PLY file of the C-alpha trace (Angstrom):
ply
format ascii 1.0
element vertex 67
property float x
property float y
property float z
element edge 66
property int vertex1
property int vertex2
end_header
-0.48 6.54 -10.78
3.14 5.48 -9.41
4.09 8.51 -9.59
1.81 9.89 -6.14
3.07 5.70 -4.39
7.02 6.70 -4.62
5.82 11.00 -3.51
4.30 9.81 -0.38
6.62 6.73 0.28
9.01 9.85 -0.09
7.79 11.89 2.51
7.36 8.57 5.13
10.78 7.79 4.87
12.21 11.70 4.76
9.32 12.36 8.07
10.17 9.58 9.89
14.45 10.27 9.31
12.90 12.93 11.54
11.26 11.17 14.03
14.12 8.62 15.34
11.91 7.16 18.22
9.23 6.89 15.77
10.64 5.44 13.41
12.63 2.56 15.56
8.11 1.84 16.96
7.73 1.65 13.41
11.03 -0.86 12.69
9.31 -2.93 15.78
6.45 -2.99 14.58
6.70 -4.31 10.93
9.56 -6.16 12.24
6.61 -8.57 14.32
5.50 -9.79 10.07
9.33 -10.92 9.20
9.95 -10.70 6.25
6.96 -11.20 4.27
3.24 -9.15 5.11
0.85 -11.18 3.25
-2.19 -8.95 2.55
-4.62 -10.12 5.37
-1.50 -9.37 7.51
-1.15 -6.15 5.97
-4.04 -4.41 6.88
-4.14 -1.06 9.41
-5.51 -2.72 12.45
-3.01 -4.13 12.28
-0.59 -1.92 11.80
-1.82 1.12 13.29
1.48 3.01 14.27
2.61 2.53 10.50
-0.75 3.40 9.04
-0.92 6.41 12.04
2.60 7.38 10.19
1.25 7.23 5.79
-1.94 9.53 7.37
0.29 12.12 8.92
2.43 11.72 5.57
-0.24 12.51 3.84
-1.64 15.23 6.08
1.94 16.85 5.92
2.83 16.86 2.10
-0.92 15.81 0.67
-0.34 15.11 -2.43
-3.13 16.24 -3.66
-3.65 20.46 -3.14
-6.80 21.11 -2.50
-8.46 23.66 -4.83
0 1
1 2
2 3
3 4
4 5
5 6
6 7
7 8
8 9
9 10
10 11
11 12
12 13
13 14
14 15
15 16
16 17
17 18
18 19
19 20
20 21
21 22
22 23
23 24
24 25
25 26
26 27
27 28
28 29
29 30
30 31
31 32
32 33
33 34
34 35
35 36
36 37
37 38
38 39
39 40
40 41
41 42
42 43
43 44
44 45
45 46
46 47
47 48
48 49
49 50
50 51
51 52
52 53
53 54
54 55
55 56
56 57
57 58
58 59
59 60
60 61
61 62
62 63
63 64
64 65
65 66
């Protein structure tokens, strides 16, 4: 289970490094919440860019290979 999370996070960071404009938008969105994000705040509706970044990363580099 940890492998899948680390794989996903690695590619999220990789794709953000390739797109500095998007990286800045994601950084600004995460800065809204400060250093601590509660579970109530950590929802896709509150963080649409971060959610979109993760989904796009999974689309480009899926964790599970389709058969």
